[in-house]
N, CA, C and O of each residue as an XYZ file, in Angstrom:
236
protein
N       3.063      4.166    -14.971
C       3.515      3.792    -13.642
C       3.959      5.059    -12.914
O       4.646      5.910    -13.479
N       3.558      5.164    -11.670
C       3.946      6.307    -10.846
C       4.619      5.817     -9.572
O       4.072      4.995     -8.837
N       5.824      6.341     -9.326
C       6.532      6.013     -8.089
C       5.928      6.821     -6.954
O       5.647      8.009     -7.118
N       5.727      6.194     -5.812
C       5.220      6.877     -4.620
C       5.950      6.341     -3.398
O       6.660      5.339     -3.483
N       5.776      7.003     -2.272
C       6.358      6.541     -1.004
C       5.402      6.968      0.101
O       5.562      8.028      0.707
N       4.400      6.118      0.352
C       3.381      6.434      1.352
C       3.128      5.211      2.217
O       3.205      4.077      1.746
N       2.825      5.454      3.495
C       2.589      4.361      4.435
C       1.096      4.157      4.649
O       0.315      5.106      4.731
N       0.729      2.877      4.735
C      -0.652      2.479      4.987
C      -0.640      1.349      6.018
O       0.375      0.680      6.209
N      -1.779      1.148      6.677
C      -1.959     -0.013      7.554
C      -3.027     -0.895      6.934
O      -4.049     -0.415      6.441
N      -2.767     -2.204      6.969
C      -3.764     -3.129      6.452
C      -4.848     -3.364      7.501
O      -4.787     -2.789      8.588
N      -5.821     -4.186      7.195
C      -6.938     -4.420      8.108
C      -6.542     -5.204      9.356
O      -7.361     -5.383     10.257
N      -5.300     -5.671      9.418
C      -4.777     -6.316     10.629
C      -3.946     -5.352     11.465
O      -3.503     -5.704     12.558
N      -3.728     -4.123     10.955
C      -2.926     -3.135     11.681
C      -1.454     -3.162     11.331
O      -0.651     -2.494     11.983
N      -1.083     -3.927     10.308
C       0.312     -4.037      9.888
C       0.631     -2.924      8.882
O      -0.105     -2.720      7.917
N       1.731     -2.213      9.119
C       2.124     -1.115      8.244
C       2.842     -1.633      7.005
O       3.704     -2.507      7.095
N       2.478     -1.085      5.847
C       3.136     -1.391      4.578
C       3.548     -0.070      3.938
O       3.014      0.986      4.278
N       4.500     -0.133      3.012
C       4.939      1.070      2.300
C       4.595      0.927      0.829
O       5.131      0.064      0.134
N       3.693      1.785      0.360
C       3.307      1.770     -1.050
C       4.426      2.426     -1.849
O       4.843      3.542     -1.541
N       4.909      1.734     -2.872
C       6.035      2.245     -3.657
C       5.661      2.598     -5.086
O       6.385      3.336     -5.755
N       4.510      2.064     -5.567
C       4.155      2.290     -6.963
C       2.656      2.162     -7.170
O       1.973      1.408     -6.477
N       2.161      2.919     -8.144
C       0.763      2.840     -8.581
C       0.796      2.627    -10.079
O       1.445      3.388    -10.797
N       0.112      1.610    -10.562
C       0.066      1.305    -11.995
C      -1.338      1.569    -12.515
O      -2.202      0.698    -12.422
N      -1.584      2.775    -13.069
C      -2.933      3.103    -13.540
C      -3.431      2.185    -14.660
O      -4.629      1.921    -14.759
N      -2.522      1.705    -15.495
C      -2.933      0.839    -16.617
C      -3.601     -0.441    -16.114
O      -4.589     -0.896    -16.691
N      -3.065     -1.017    -15.046
C      -3.602     -2.268    -14.504
C      -4.418     -2.030    -13.233
O      -5.001     -2.964    -12.682
N      -4.457     -0.775    -12.768
C      -5.155     -0.386    -11.531
C      -4.662     -1.200    -10.343
O      -5.450     -1.671     -9.523
N      -3.315     -1.358    -10.265
C      -2.702     -2.098     -9.161
C      -1.867     -1.174     -8.285
O      -1.234     -0.232     -8.761
N      -1.887     -1.474     -6.990
C      -1.055     -0.791     -6.009
C       0.052     -1.766     -5.623
O      -0.227     -2.907     -5.255
N       1.304     -1.322     -5.703
C       2.449     -2.179     -5.367
C       3.029     -1.669     -4.051
O       3.266     -0.473     -3.880
N       3.252     -2.598     -3.129
C       3.716     -2.197     -1.802
C       4.708     -3.213     -1.241
O       4.832     -4.330     -1.744
N       5.413     -2.795     -0.183
C       6.389     -3.640      0.496
C       5.935     -3.901      1.923
O       5.451     -3.002      2.609
N       6.099     -5.147      2.360
C       5.852     -5.519      3.757
C       7.206     -5.690      4.442
O       8.120     -6.285      3.871
N       7.335     -5.179      5.643
C       8.581     -5.306      6.378
C       8.902     -6.778      6.612
O       8.038     -7.558      7.014
N      10.157     -7.146      6.355
C      10.584     -8.518      6.565
C      10.232     -9.473      5.424
O      10.515    -10.668      5.510
N       9.618     -8.957      4.359
C       9.254     -9.781      3.205
C      10.009     -9.243      2.007
O       9.874     -8.066      1.675
N      10.798    -10.077      1.352
C      11.722     -9.586      0.323
C      11.089     -9.251     -1.019
O      11.697     -8.536     -1.815
N       9.888     -9.746     -1.294
C       9.266     -9.517     -2.592
C       8.221     -8.405     -2.533
O       7.636     -8.140     -1.483
N       8.000     -7.761     -3.675
C       6.950     -6.761     -3.760
C       5.594     -7.467     -3.710
O       5.441     -8.579     -4.215
N       4.619     -6.806     -3.095
C       3.246     -7.299     -3.056
C       2.399     -6.366     -3.904
O       2.772     -5.214     -4.126
N       1.275     -6.850     -4.373
C       0.386     -5.960     -5.119
C      -1.054     -6.294     -4.799
O      -1.376     -7.387     -4.332
N      -1.914     -5.321     -5.064
C      -3.332     -5.477     -4.804
C      -4.106     -4.657     -5.829
O      -3.678     -3.560     -6.185
N      -5.241     -5.170     -6.310
C      -6.092     -4.338     -7.157
C      -6.548     -3.114     -6.354
O      -6.776     -3.210     -5.148
N      -6.679     -1.971     -7.021
C      -7.000     -0.726     -6.338
C      -8.253     -0.832     -5.477
O      -8.234     -0.391     -4.328
N      -9.337     -1.398     -5.988
C     -10.583     -1.455     -5.209
C     -10.411     -2.271     -3.935
O     -10.956     -1.903     -2.894
N      -9.670     -3.366     -3.996
C      -9.414     -4.181     -2.810
C      -8.505     -3.429     -1.836
O      -8.724     -3.463     -0.625
N      -7.491     -2.754     -2.365
C      -6.576     -1.990     -1.517
C      -7.338     -0.906     -0.752
O      -7.109     -0.710      0.441
N      -8.231     -0.213     -1.429
C      -8.998      0.860     -0.790
C      -9.907      0.328      0.316
O     -10.171      1.040      1.285
N     -10.383     -0.893      0.196
C     -11.219     -1.501      1.239
C     -10.412     -1.951      2.445
O     -10.888     -1.861      3.577
N      -9.179     -2.441      2.215
C      -8.431     -3.100      3.282
C      -7.296     -2.289      3.906
O      -6.707     -2.721      4.897
N      -6.980     -1.119      3.341
C      -5.850     -0.332      3.842
C      -6.280      1.093      4.169
O      -7.165      1.649      3.519
N      -5.640      1.683      5.191
C      -5.848      3.088      5.565
C      -4.512      3.781      5.616
O      -3.545      3.249      6.161
N      -4.455      4.995      5.037
C      -3.192      5.738      5.008
C      -2.802      6.207      6.412
O      -3.653      6.562      7.229
N      -1.496      6.197      6.665
C      -0.919      6.645      7.931
C       0.004      7.816      7.642
O       0.887      7.720      6.790
N      -0.197      8.919      8.348
C       0.710     10.070      8.250
C       1.299     10.270      9.615
O       0.566     10.545     10.565
N       2.617     10.139      9.749
C       3.217     10.229     11.080
C       2.662      9.109     11.923
O       2.814      7.933     11.591
N       2.013      9.474     13.023
C       1.403      8.470     13.908
C      -0.115      8.456     13.811
O      -0.782      7.848     14.649
N      -0.672      9.119     12.795
C      -2.114      9.252     12.689
C      -2.638      8.561     11.445
O      -2.075      8.705     10.359
N      -3.731      7.800     11.609
C      -4.384      7.152     10.476
C      -5.429      8.079      9.893
O      -5.990      8.916     10.601
N      -5.693      7.932      8.598
C      -6.754      8.690      7.929
C      -7.935      7.803      7.712
O      -8.944      8.244      7.161
């Protein structure tokens, strides 16, 4: 498990904060604003539906 702190936008334009990467299960764990529980996504699905945001710029 690797702790991270990076921002991404989903395919709807909603920003999420990735907090963890689990290489063993290939899952990305992230937080949605206003939602109290952690969310997760398989890496391949996450890569299709999310784009990294640095400052105000998307990658």
